[in-house]
N, C-alpha and C positions, 0 to 999 in steps of 0.2 A: 487780295491776295498776289505773294511777290511771285509764287512758282508758276511756271508756265501749264496750261491745262491742253493739251492736244486731242482734238476729236477724232476717234476712232470707231471702226466695227465690232461688234462683238466678233465676227468672223476673224477679226484679227489678233483677237486672243486666243495664242493657243493653247488648245487643251479645254476651253471654255464648254466645249460642246460634251465632253467627258468627264467633267466635274461632277462631282456628286451634287447635284444643284438641290435635290430635295433635303440635305442634311443643311445645306448654306441658307434655304429658305425656312427652316424650323427655327436657326439662329437668329435671323431676321424676324422671325415673328416674336420672338421675345422681346428686341427691341421695339417692334412697333406695338406690344401691348403695353409696354410701359410709354411709350410715348401718346397711345391713346388715353392711357389711363392719366396723364401727369404725373407719372414718380418722377419724384424729385432726385436726380442723381447725386451720389455722395460726395461726387468732383465736379462741382457745375461746370459747364464750357460754354461753346457758340452755342445759340437758339437754334434748334432744329427747322428748317426752311419752309413755308406752308406745305410746300408738294412732296416733303417728305412727310409730314404729317397726315395728307390726304393717303398717299399709299400706303402709310402703316394700318390704316383705317380698311383698306380695302385687301391687304395682307390678312387681317383676323377674319376678314368675312369670306375668304376666297378658298375653295374647294379643292386643295392640292394635293394628290395623295401619290405624286411619281415624280422622277428627276426632269422628266418632258414638261409637263407642266410647270414643274418651280421654274426650269429654265426659260420657259415661255412669258412667264411674271416677270423677271428680271431683263427680258431683251424687248418686253413692250412700256413699260415705264420708266427705263431710267437709259441713259446715253452715256456710254464710256469716254472717259479721256484720260489719256497718258498724262503722268504726273512728272513734270523735269522739276526736281526740286530747285536747284540754282543754275544758272551759269557754270559751264564746265565740268557740271557734274549729270551725266544723263542717267545714273540709279541711283536708288535709293537707297535705304540701309534698314537693316533688318535684324532686331535680337531675339531672346527666346526667354521666357520666364514661365514660373510653375506653383504651385501652392506645395511649401514642404509639409510633412507628416512628420510631427517630432513628438519628444514625450515631455511630460511638466504636470504640474501639480497647483492644485487650489490655494496650499499653503507652501509655506517658505520652509526650504530644509536643509539640510549637507549638499543632498543631490541634486535639490531644485534651491537656487539662490538669486536667479537673476530674476528682476521683476518685471513684468508685462504693464505696462502704465495704462489706464482709460484716459479719456480726453480731459484735458485740464479745462475748470467752468469759465476760467479766464481768455481761453482761446477763440479768436475771432478768425475765421476763414474767408480768404477773397475768392470773388471768380476771376475767370482768366481776364486780365487787363483791367482790373476793380480796385488794385491797391490805391488808399489815400496818394492825392497828388505829392504829399511830402515823404514819402515811403521810398525807398530803391526800388525800381521796377522789377528786381530777380526775387522780390517778396511777395508770399501769397497768403502771409498769416500775421498775427500780432497776439501781442496778448494786452488784454483792458487793464487798466489800474483800476484802484477802486473809484477813483474819482470822474472815471470815464473816457481819460485820454487812453489814446493808443500809443504803442511804442513796440519794435520789433519783438518776435519771442526771442527767447533765449535759445541758445545754439545749443547740441547735442550734448557738448562738453561739461556746460552748467545745468542742463536736464538730468545728466547721469550722477553729477557731484550732490544736486538736490534729492535725487530718491535714493541715494547712499546713505543721506542724512533723515531718511525716513519722510520727506516730502512727495506727493503726490500719491495716487491711488493706484496701487496693482490690483490688478484682475488674474494674475496668474504668474507663475514661477516657471522658468527652463534652467536647462540645467549649466547654460553658459551664454555670455554676452554672444557669440560666436552665432549661437540659434536665433536670439533674438534679432541681431543685425539681418541676417539671412530673411528672417520671415517681414522685418520692414521693408527692404530691399524689395521684396515679392509681392508686397502689401494684404499678404494672409498667410494664414498657417492653419491647417488642421492638427489637433493634440491630443495625443492619448493619455488620460489619466491614471495614475496606479491603480485602481480598479475596474479600469477597460473603455470608460465611457469615453467617446470623442465628443469632444467639443471644438470650434472653432474661433481663430480671431480673425476678426472682420475689421478691415482697416476704417479707423474715425477720426482723421485728420490728423495731420502733419505740421510741425512747428513754423513752416514756411519759409523755413532757411532755404537757400541752395543745394542742391544735390550732388555731390561727386562722386566719381567713381573712384573707390579702392584698387577696385583691380587697375583701372586706368593709371594709377599713380605708381603701382609695384611696379607696372611695364616700364615706366618714364623712368622711376630710379633704377632699374636693371637688376631686382630683385627677383625679377618673374618674367621670361621671353613672353612677347606675346604668342607665339605657336604654343609655349607650354602651358598658358594661360588657361585655366579651367574652374568651375566651381568648386568641385576637391580641392584643387592645386590651391585655390584660395583660402580655401578654410584650414585646411594643411597648417600652412604659413602663419596663419593668424595665430593657430593655437601651438605653433612651436616658438613663437617671438612674444608673450608675456600678455597676457589678457587682464594683468590687473591694471589698476587705477596708477596713470604714470608710464605703464609699460608700453613698448615698441608696437606692439598689436593695436594696444586700446589707443594709442596715441594716433594712430594710422586712421581707425574707425573714425574716430572725433573729427578728424579733416573733413568729412562728410558731415558737415553742419547740420541738413535735415535730421531731421526723428519725428518717427509715426507714431500717433497712438492709435489703441485698438478698444473695440468693445468686444464683450465676450457672446456667442451662441451657443446655446444647447442644443436646441431645437433645429436641425436642418435635413435635407434629406442628403448622404453622403456621396450621391451618384448624382449630385450638382455640384458645379464649381462655385467657386467664391464669387461671391458678390464684387464687379467691378465699378468705374466709376460713374457708371450712368446706371447704376441700382438695380442689375440683374444678375443673374445667375451667368458666368461666363462658359463656352463650350469650347474643349480642346481642341485645337489646331483650325476652330472655325470664328474664333473672337481675338481681335486685336486692339491694344492699346496704342492711342493715337496721339497728335499734340490737339489739346481740349480747345487750345486757342484760335484754330484752324479750321477743323472737320467736327461737323457735330455726328453726336450718336447714333446710331442707326442708320450710319452711310458704309455703302457696301463698297469693298475694296477687292479688286482681283491682284494677286500675289503672284508674281512669277520669278521664280529663284532657282539656285542650286544648292541642295544645303544636305548637311547631315542629320535628317530630320527622322529617318528610320534605325538609324544605327550610324555607325562612326563611317560609313562610306557614304560620300554625297549623293544624292540622286536630284530628279527634278522636282518640283514642290510648285505646283500651278493650280489655287485654289482661292473660291469665292469666301471671303473674309468682311466678319460685320465689325464695325469700331465700337466698342462697348465698353471700354476701359481708356485709361490714361497714365501718364507715368511722369516723374518730375525730370527723369534725363529723355524723355520723347519730347523733342523738339525738333519743328522743320514738318513741311508738307511732305517731303519723302522718307518719313520716319515712321518705324512701327516696331510694335512687339509681339510676336507671338504666343499668345498661353497654349502651355503644351499640356497641362492637366497637373495632377497632383503626384506625389510620393516621389522616391528616390530613381527612378527610371527616368519619369519626366522632367528630374532636376537635370538629371546628366545631356540629355537630348537637348534641353533649355539652353543649358551652360554652353554650347558649342556651337549656339548660334551666335556671329556677327558675320554677315554676309550683304554682299548688295544685292540687291532686288528691285524689281521693276515693277511699278505702284501704277494699276490703271485705277480711278476712280470712279463709280457708278453714281451720277447727278439725277437728279430725277427730271424728267421732260419735262420743258416749259419754264424750269425755274432759270429766272435771270443769272449770268456767269458775272 
């Protein structure tokens, strides 16, 4: 690992003794069950170390019913290490994400005309660092041609043009390209159908092209200041700047070459979060997305930051979280995305999170560094 890991004591983690360790343990147990059962991640990453697998099995059999016992479990089995992402940057960077709640239809109509595409049969996905030698290292997917050869998968603009020509397999229709784009950025969405039924769009792969933040592009071009930027401001700008093919807004979205495909879930517990990269349901304010080429799913992280996580005003956020997801923009050891839950309020809170954060990773005792 390029990052520096400095051992510290649990007593050095301000607020650790007062965190709701039972909530963190219950979130960890979801990862533990997935690890013990060999659940296949939806986005494969580095293999979990043997010691973490052993701790996962212990967690499943442990009789833990209060915060004190949960805290003792973590303290006896893990060693905390402060993460220094790179020289000159003592702190990491934290953003937030959420599950949008949208309206859509299983049939195309004037109101719902933007298709949500299923994963194509010719899409091949690579695990972190396993792209063919002839491919650009930034690519994580390919198109398998009829003869078996691989080539980089088409970019967003090409996929959208093909969909407009009737190619691809739509599984649902949304009201406009902005709703689809935001669902793709967040990696999931719950959708209310006209008859009141609730379905979920679950991540089912992406074309493997590099991700670009269109919010960042608007800031760099001077269209929106960094202070003004928010999810609501971004959506407003897109809808005011021509979403039709060839329009400014559509052209901006197509500068993000990455394109996410979905599968439709019709039977799920609405109380559960969407499925993350580790293949398990996410937990609000306890699940984080990390760089899957560096950190194994199921790894606990202590996050310490000052965030507007409860409302417009910033306050201390010091909680034990579990690596259960990943994202195309989540790159580096000191980089994470905090899951805020579902709905508009979660979206408002998540959209305001772009803050420095101190990361402390909990690594299994006895595991080689």
